[in-house]
N, CA and C atoms as a LAMMPS dump frame, in Angstrom:
ITEM: TIMESTEP
0
ITEM: NUMBER OF ATOMS
450
ITEM: BOX BOUNDS ff ff ff
-5.0000000000000000e+02 5.0000000000000000e+02
-5.0000000000000000e+02 5.0000000000000000e+02
-5.0000000000000000e+02 5.0000000000000000e+02
ITEM: ATOMS id mol type element x y z
1 1 1 N 413.457 484.152 335.429
2 1 2 C 413.359 482.929 334.653
3 1 3 C 412.281 482.04 335.249
4 2 1 N 411.716 481.239 334.419
5 2 2 C 410.672 480.331 334.883
6 2 3 C 411.159 478.898 334.773
7 3 1 N 410.404 477.985 335.343
8 3 2 C 410.75 476.569 335.267
9 3 3 C 410.719 476.122 333.804
10 4 1 N 411.583 475.167 333.494
11 4 2 C 411.682 474.691 332.117
12 4 3 C 410.507 473.796 331.749
13 5 1 N 410.223 473.766 330.458
14 5 2 C 409.219 472.855 329.938
15 5 3 C 409.803 471.441 329.959
16 6 1 N 408.951 470.42 330
17 6 2 C 409.455 469.053 329.969
18 6 3 C 410.283 468.804 328.708
19 7 1 N 411.221 467.883 328.806
20 7 2 C 412.094 467.544 327.695
21 7 3 C 411.306 466.73 326.669
22 8 1 N 411.391 467.119 325.4
23 8 2 C 410.681 466.406 324.335
24 8 3 C 411.375 465.073 324.043
25 9 1 N 410.664 464.189 323.35
26 9 2 C 411.247 462.887 322.975
27 9 3 C 412.458 463.072 322.064
28 10 1 N 412.389 464.071 321.191
29 10 2 C 413.516 464.373 320.302
30 10 3 C 414.748 464.768 321.104
31 11 1 N 414.53 465.671 322.071
32 11 2 C 415.64 466.129 322.906
33 11 3 C 416.164 464.985 323.772
34 12 1 N 415.259 464.142 324.268
35 12 2 C 415.666 462.989 325.085
36 12 3 C 416.615 462.089 324.296
37 13 1 N 416.304 461.854 323.037
38 13 2 C 417.145 460.992 322.205
39 13 3 C 418.553 461.573 322.044
40 14 1 N 418.663 462.893 322.044
41 14 2 C 419.961 463.543 321.904
42 14 3 C 420.706 463.644 323.227
43 15 1 N 419.977 463.626 324.332
44 15 2 C 420.573 463.867 325.642
45 15 3 C 420.864 462.617 326.455
46 16 1 N 420.197 461.526 326.156
47 16 2 C 420.244 460.377 327.052
48 16 3 C 421.242 459.318 326.606
49 17 1 N 421.92 458.761 327.594
50 17 2 C 422.874 457.685 327.375
51 17 3 C 422.568 456.593 328.407
52 18 1 N 422.785 455.337 328.039
53 18 2 C 422.504 454.239 328.965
54 18 3 C 423.537 454.219 330.096
55 19 1 N 423.172 453.609 331.204
56 19 2 C 424.089 453.497 332.339
57 19 3 C 425.366 452.73 331.961
58 20 1 N 425.272 451.562 331.3
59 20 2 C 426.512 450.87 330.925
60 20 3 C 427.427 451.732 330.044
61 21 1 N 426.844 452.495 329.132
62 21 2 C 427.647 453.384 328.29
63 21 3 C 428.306 454.464 329.13
64 22 1 N 427.552 455.06 330.051
65 22 2 C 428.098 456.108 330.92
66 22 3 C 429.246 455.56 331.763
67 23 1 N 429.07 454.391 332.33
68 23 2 C 430.125 453.791 333.156
69 23 3 C 431.372 453.488 332.329
70 24 1 N 431.176 453.04 331.102
71 24 2 C 432.326 452.772 330.218
72 24 3 C 433.045 454.072 329.853
73 25 1 N 432.292 455.124 329.572
74 25 2 C 432.912 456.423 329.278
75 25 3 C 433.749 456.903 330.463
76 26 1 N 433.24 456.703 331.669
77 26 2 C 434.002 457.087 332.864
78 26 3 C 435.248 456.211 333.011
79 27 1 N 435.094 454.92 332.796
80 27 2 C 436.226 453.999 332.905
81 27 3 C 437.336 454.37 331.922
82 28 1 N 436.946 454.842 330.756
83 28 2 C 437.917 455.241 329.733
84 28 3 C 438.481 456.647 329.972
85 29 1 N 437.973 457.338 330.99
86 29 2 C 438.455 458.677 331.295
87 29 3 C 437.876 459.754 330.398
88 30 1 N 436.744 459.474 329.769
89 30 2 C 436.125 460.426 328.84
90 30 3 C 434.967 461.202 329.453
91 31 1 N 434.513 460.777 330.628
92 31 2 C 433.373 461.43 331.251
93 31 3 C 433.453 461.376 332.757
94 32 1 N 432.614 462.181 333.372
95 32 2 C 432.491 462.218 334.828
96 32 3 C 431.012 462.162 335.181
97 33 1 N 430.663 461.264 336.097
98 33 2 C 429.292 461.2 336.588
99 33 3 C 429.059 462.349 337.558
100 34 1 N 428.006 463.102 337.325
101 34 2 C 427.627 464.208 338.201
102 34 3 C 426.295 463.853 338.829
103 35 1 N 426.32 463.565 340.132
104 35 2 C 425.115 463.21 340.866
105 35 3 C 424.395 464.505 341.221
106 36 1 N 423.219 464.69 340.64
107 36 2 C 422.49 465.946 340.833
108 36 3 C 421.43 465.849 341.926
109 37 1 N 421.367 464.705 342.619
110 37 2 C 420.387 464.558 343.702
111 37 3 C 420.755 465.486 344.862
112 38 1 N 419.783 465.768 345.691
113 38 2 C 420.031 466.565 346.887
114 38 3 C 420.814 465.722 347.881
115 39 1 N 421.527 466.365 348.779
116 39 2 C 422.382 465.677 349.746
117 39 3 C 421.607 464.642 350.548
118 40 1 N 420.408 464.982 351.012
119 40 2 C 419.651 464.034 351.83
120 40 3 C 419.276 462.784 351.044
121 41 1 N 419.084 462.91 349.721
122 41 2 C 418.764 461.736 348.904
123 41 3 C 419.951 460.774 348.864
124 42 1 N 421.133 461.328 348.753
125 42 2 C 422.345 460.504 348.732
126 42 3 C 422.539 459.842 350.091
127 43 1 N 422.311 460.609 351.16
128 43 2 C 422.445 460.05 352.506
129 43 3 C 421.431 458.938 352.756
130 44 1 N 420.205 459.094 352.245
131 44 2 C 419.15 458.095 352.459
132 44 3 C 419.315 456.853 351.587
133 45 1 N 419.626 457.07 350.313
134 45 2 C 419.613 455.958 349.364
135 45 3 C 420.999 455.412 349.04
136 46 1 N 422.019 456.224 349.246
137 46 2 C 423.378 455.784 348.972
138 46 3 C 424.026 456.6 347.869
139 47 1 N 425.342 456.575 347.885
140 47 2 C 426.133 457.313 346.903
141 47 3 C 426.661 456.365 345.839
142 48 1 N 426.897 456.899 344.683
143 48 2 C 427.542 456.162 343.598
144 48 3 C 429.021 456.537 343.672
145 49 1 N 429.904 455.552 343.76
146 49 2 C 431.338 455.87 343.866
147 49 3 C 431.84 456.691 342.669
148 50 1 N 432.815 457.52 342.941
149 50 2 C 433.511 458.304 341.908
150 50 3 C 432.615 459.297 341.175
151 51 1 N 431.633 459.859 341.869
152 51 2 C 430.795 460.894 341.261
153 51 3 C 431.141 462.241 341.873
154 52 1 N 430.789 463.28 341.144
155 52 2 C 430.876 464.649 341.643
156 52 3 C 429.453 465.041 342.022
157 53 1 N 429.282 465.607 343.202
158 53 2 C 427.941 465.964 343.66
159 53 3 C 427.669 467.441 343.401
160 54 1 N 426.698 467.705 342.54
161 54 2 C 426.239 469.07 342.259
162 54 3 C 424.717 469.033 342.276
163 55 1 N 424.091 469.442 343.38
164 55 2 C 422.63 469.358 343.495
165 55 3 C 421.904 470.322 342.554
166 56 1 N 421.088 469.757 341.686
167 56 2 C 420.408 470.508 340.628
168 56 3 C 419.559 471.664 341.147
169 57 1 N 418.738 471.436 342.152
170 57 2 C 417.81 472.484 342.569
171 57 3 C 418.532 473.677 343.173
172 58 1 N 419.635 473.424 343.874
173 58 2 C 420.426 474.54 344.409
174 58 3 C 421.049 475.341 343.27
175 59 1 N 421.517 474.649 342.247
176 59 2 C 422.112 475.323 341.087
177 59 3 C 421.054 476.156 340.371
178 60 1 N 419.883 475.583 340.154
179 60 2 C 418.819 476.328 339.487
180 60 3 C 418.469 477.594 340.266
181 61 1 N 418.379 477.463 341.584
182 61 2 C 418.058 478.627 342.403
183 61 3 C 419.173 479.675 342.31
184 62 1 N 420.443 479.233 342.356
185 62 2 C 421.577 480.165 342.247
186 62 3 C 421.551 480.93 340.929
187 63 1 N 421.087 480.254 339.881
188 63 2 C 421.071 480.856 338.549
189 63 3 C 419.833 481.717 338.306
190 64 1 N 418.969 481.821 339.299
191 64 2 C 417.806 482.696 339.182
192 64 3 C 416.565 482.031 338.62
193 65 1 N 416.555 480.71 338.515
194 65 2 C 415.371 480.001 338.028
195 65 3 C 414.328 479.931 339.135
196 66 1 N 413.087 480.01 338.75
197 66 2 C 411.994 479.814 339.697
198 66 3 C 411.753 478.316 339.793
199 67 1 N 411.8 477.789 341.014
200 67 2 C 411.591 476.363 341.214
201 67 3 C 410.102 476.059 341.278
202 68 1 N 409.734 474.884 340.777
203 68 2 C 408.35 474.445 340.923
204 68 3 C 408.102 474.156 342.403
205 69 1 N 406.851 473.999 342.756
206 69 2 C 406.513 473.698 344.152
207 69 3 C 407.177 472.395 344.599
208 70 1 N 407.153 471.363 343.739
209 70 2 C 407.785 470.082 344.074
210 70 3 C 409.299 470.241 344.244
211 71 1 N 409.926 470.986 343.337
212 71 2 C 411.364 471.214 343.441
213 71 3 C 411.708 471.943 344.732
214 72 1 N 410.934 472.948 345.07
215 72 2 C 411.184 473.705 346.299
216 72 3 C 411.008 472.815 347.526
217 73 1 N 409.994 471.943 347.518
218 73 2 C 409.783 471.014 348.636
219 73 3 C 410.988 470.09 348.809
220 74 1 N 411.515 469.583 347.706
221 74 2 C 412.682 468.706 347.774
222 74 3 C 413.89 469.491 348.273
223 75 1 N 414.062 470.687 347.777
224 75 2 C 415.167 471.535 348.215
225 75 3 C 415.063 471.829 349.71
226 76 1 N 413.864 472.14 350.175
227 76 2 C 413.645 472.474 351.58
228 76 3 C 413.826 471.273 352.511
229 77 1 N 413.728 470.059 351.978
230 77 2 C 413.797 468.857 352.806
231 77 3 C 415.199 468.569 353.336
232 78 1 N 416.202 469.171 352.744
233 78 2 C 417.567 468.86 353.161
234 78 3 C 418.373 470.084 353.512
235 79 1 N 419.59 469.831 353.944
236 79 2 C 420.527 470.892 354.28
237 79 3 C 421.272 471.284 352.998
238 80 1 N 421.355 472.573 352.704
239 80 2 C 422.021 473.001 351.467
240 80 3 C 423.499 472.614 351.435
241 81 1 N 423.983 472.297 350.261
242 81 2 C 425.402 472.029 350.052
243 81 3 C 426.117 473.375 350.043
244 82 1 N 427.314 473.404 350.562
245 82 2 C 428.086 474.644 350.615
246 82 3 C 428.648 474.922 349.218
247 83 1 N 427.843 475.586 348.385
248 83 2 C 428.233 475.86 347.005
249 83 3 C 427.682 477.214 346.602
250 84 1 N 428.498 477.975 345.89
251 84 2 C 428.014 479.239 345.349
252 84 3 C 428.2 479.199 343.839
253 85 1 N 427.77 480.244 343.17
254 85 2 C 427.827 480.271 341.703
255 85 3 C 429.257 480.103 341.205
256 86 1 N 430.194 480.774 341.85
257 86 2 C 431.598 480.699 341.418
258 86 3 C 432.136 479.269 341.532
259 87 1 N 431.857 478.593 342.642
260 87 2 C 432.366 477.23 342.793
261 87 3 C 431.68 476.28 341.808
262 88 1 N 430.404 476.508 341.523
263 88 2 C 429.702 475.691 340.535
264 88 3 C 430.371 475.813 339.168
265 89 1 N 430.567 477.057 338.695
266 89 2 C 431.167 477.237 337.374
267 89 3 C 432.611 476.767 337.341
268 90 1 N 433.346 476.949 338.415
269 90 2 C 434.726 476.461 338.47
270 90 3 C 434.744 474.945 338.299
271 91 1 N 433.888 474.26 339.03
272 91 2 C 433.838 472.802 338.974
273 91 3 C 433.423 472.313 337.579
274 92 1 N 432.356 472.885 337.039
275 92 2 C 431.871 472.47 335.717
276 92 3 C 432.91 472.776 334.635
277 93 1 N 433.506 473.947 334.686
278 93 2 C 434.509 474.312 333.68
279 93 3 C 435.733 473.416 333.749
280 94 1 N 436.152 473.046 334.958
281 94 2 C 437.303 472.151 335.084
282 94 3 C 437.009 470.801 334.443
283 95 1 N 435.822 470.299 334.635
284 95 2 C 435.454 469.01 334.05
285 95 3 C 435.236 469.11 332.552
286 96 1 N 434.417 470.071 332.135
287 96 2 C 433.994 470.168 330.744
288 96 3 C 435.109 470.672 329.837
289 97 1 N 435.734 471.753 330.228
290 97 2 C 436.751 472.362 329.363
291 97 3 C 438.164 471.902 329.731
292 98 1 N 438.497 471.951 331.017
293 98 2 C 439.844 471.613 331.446
294 98 3 C 440.205 470.17 331.183
295 99 1 N 439.288 469.247 331.489
296 99 2 C 439.557 467.828 331.3
297 99 3 C 438.88 467.282 330.056
298 100 1 N 438.143 468.134 329.341
299 100 2 C 437.439 467.745 328.121
300 100 3 C 436.559 466.512 328.358
301 101 1 N 435.832 466.529 329.466
302 101 2 C 434.98 465.406 329.854
303 101 3 C 433.533 465.628 329.464
304 102 1 N 432.862 464.508 329.21
305 102 2 C 431.41 464.516 329.104
306 102 3 C 430.858 464.713 330.507
307 103 1 N 429.838 465.513 330.639
308 103 2 C 429.173 465.733 331.918
309 103 3 C 427.977 464.789 331.957
310 104 1 N 428.086 463.687 332.673
311 104 2 C 427.081 462.628 332.689
312 104 3 C 426.209 462.79 333.929
313 105 1 N 425.103 463.489 333.766
314 105 2 C 424.21 463.803 334.884
315 105 3 C 423.409 462.572 335.278
316 106 1 N 423.36 462.321 336.584
317 106 2 C 422.602 461.177 337.088
318 106 3 C 421.794 461.627 338.3
319 107 1 N 420.537 461.172 338.352
320 107 2 C 419.662 461.498 339.485
321 107 3 C 419.121 460.183 340.033
322 108 1 N 417.939 460.179 340.587
323 108 2 C 417.382 458.949 341.131
324 108 3 C 416.825 458.039 340.034
325 109 1 N 416.071 458.614 339.083
326 109 2 C 415.402 457.776 338.082
327 109 3 C 415.734 458.14 336.636
328 110 1 N 416.369 459.275 336.416
329 110 2 C 416.691 459.709 335.066
330 110 3 C 415.857 460.87 334.569
331 111 1 N 414.848 461.257 335.319
332 111 2 C 413.979 462.359 334.883
333 111 3 C 414.638 463.72 335.136
334 112 1 N 415.092 463.95 336.35
335 112 2 C 415.728 465.238 336.665
336 112 3 C 417.053 465.415 335.937
337 113 1 N 417.752 464.311 335.699
338 113 2 C 419.038 464.42 335
339 113 3 C 418.846 464.87 333.551
340 114 1 N 417.706 464.546 332.953
341 114 2 C 417.394 465.066 331.616
342 114 3 C 417.285 466.591 331.658
343 115 1 N 416.592 467.088 332.673
344 115 2 C 416.447 468.542 332.826
345 115 3 C 417.807 469.187 333.089
346 116 1 N 418.642 468.52 333.883
347 116 2 C 419.971 469.062 334.191
348 116 3 C 420.847 469.104 332.94
349 117 1 N 420.837 468.033 332.153
350 117 2 C 421.642 468.002 330.923
351 117 3 C 421.153 469.062 329.947
352 118 1 N 419.838 469.212 329.846
353 118 2 C 419.27 470.224 328.968
354 118 3 C 419.679 471.627 329.429
355 119 1 N 419.609 471.879 330.732
356 119 2 C 420.009 473.17 331.287
357 119 3 C 421.484 473.452 330.997
358 120 1 N 422.334 472.47 331.237
359 120 2 C 423.769 472.65 330.971
360 120 3 C 424.029 472.916 329.491
361 121 1 N 423.32 472.22 328.632
362 121 2 C 423.485 472.459 327.183
363 121 3 C 423.089 473.89 326.815
364 122 1 N 421.983 474.361 327.376
365 122 2 C 421.551 475.737 327.099
366 122 3 C 422.547 476.763 327.632
367 123 1 N 423.337 476.377 328.623
368 123 2 C 424.347 477.262 329.195
369 123 3 C 425.668 477.185 328.424
370 124 1 N 425.727 476.347 327.375
371 124 2 C 426.919 476.26 326.546
372 124 3 C 427.788 475.041 326.797
373 125 1 N 427.369 474.154 327.674
374 125 2 C 428.128 472.929 327.951
375 125 3 C 427.572 471.821 327.067
376 126 1 N 428.081 471.773 325.834
377 126 2 C 427.507 470.888 324.825
378 126 3 C 427.812 469.415 325.028
379 127 1 N 428.621 469.089 326.013
380 127 2 C 428.945 467.687 326.277
381 127 3 C 428.189 467.151 327.488
382 128 1 N 427.045 467.741 327.792
383 128 2 C 426.222 467.28 328.906
384 128 3 C 425.242 466.221 328.425
385 129 1 N 425.147 465.133 329.173
386 129 2 C 424.225 464.042 328.863
387 129 3 C 423.535 463.582 330.136
388 130 1 N 422.436 462.895 329.968
389 130 2 C 421.677 462.33 331.081
390 130 3 C 421.847 460.816 331.079
391 131 1 N 422.016 460.245 332.265
392 131 2 C 422.142 458.795 332.389
393 131 3 C 420.742 458.206 332.617
394 132 1 N 420.286 457.409 331.658
395 132 2 C 418.956 456.799 331.719
396 132 3 C 418.837 455.876 332.929
397 133 1 N 417.729 455.992 333.629
398 133 2 C 417.462 455.097 334.761
399 133 3 C 418.056 455.543 336.077
400 134 1 N 419.047 456.413 336.04
401 134 2 C 419.629 457.003 337.235
402 134 3 C 420.139 456.028 338.275
403 135 1 N 420.063 456.466 339.527
404 135 2 C 420.556 455.68 340.661
405 135 3 C 419.838 454.337 340.748
406 136 1 N 418.535 454.324 340.427
407 136 2 C 417.786 453.069 340.478
408 136 3 C 418.401 452.034 339.532
409 137 1 N 418.787 452.452 338.333
410 137 2 C 419.42 451.544 337.38
411 137 3 C 420.794 451.108 337.89
412 138 1 N 421.53 452.031 338.497
413 138 2 C 422.851 451.71 339.045
414 138 3 C 422.724 450.676 340.16
415 139 1 N 421.742 450.883 341.046
416 139 2 C 421.518 449.958 342.164
417 139 3 C 421.162 448.567 341.633
418 140 1 N 420.293 448.524 340.632
419 140 2 C 419.891 447.249 340.032
420 140 3 C 421.1 446.557 339.396
421 141 1 N 421.932 447.329 338.719
422 141 2 C 423.136 446.783 338.094
423 141 3 C 424.07 446.197 339.154
424 142 1 N 424.195 446.865 340.293
425 142 2 C 425.05 446.373 341.376
426 142 3 C 424.545 445.055 341.925
427 143 1 N 423.224 444.877 341.943
428 143 2 C 422.631 443.649 342.471
429 143 3 C 422.772 442.483 341.515
430 144 1 N 422.888 442.767 340.209
431 144 2 C 422.967 441.692 339.22
432 144 3 C 424.373 441.442 338.688
433 145 1 N 425.283 442.385 338.91
434 145 2 C 426.641 442.236 338.386
435 145 3 C 427.436 441.255 339.234
436 146 1 N 428.327 440.486 338.595
437 146 2 C 429.2 439.602 339.366
438 146 3 C 430.107 440.471 340.261
439 147 1 N 430.525 439.928 341.436
440 147 2 C 431.337 440.713 342.378
441 147 3 C 432.574 441.363 341.758
442 148 1 N 433.224 440.744 340.813
443 148 2 C 434.419 441.323 340.192
444 148 3 C 434.099 442.555 339.37
445 149 1 N 432.871 442.676 338.866
446 149 2 C 432.485 443.816 338.011
447 149 3 C 432.011 445.023 338.82
448 150 1 N 431.819 444.854 340.107
449 150 2 C 431.297 445.966 340.934
450 150 3 C 432.345 446.949 341.29
């Protein structure tokens, strides 16, 4: 397999959801935020509470995708998460099918999460979406939200 083509504007419109919408879906128990950043990114920039961590580049490599040079550099920069194909599918199936949840992919800025949602959709997980703005939008929201809303 080769690296995926960039997501078209049409596909983006079908895949992307705003951060406030994603947070509300989670609050209502209809979705789960899946942080697809690499472990070192979470350690450096911070974690979003109540997310499931599934690093995208490790998953792509497990599934036989050829990583771009940039993706491989990011993957090589950190320590791999202890995950294999079986644990990945078990986790995704429990969320998507078992709990009937939306899979709300979030990365640092929203670009990689679009690719992750698109990949999951192509794999048959039709409830995969990307959170626009990613961690950067979440961080900004935390800085502007009143303390009771955090």
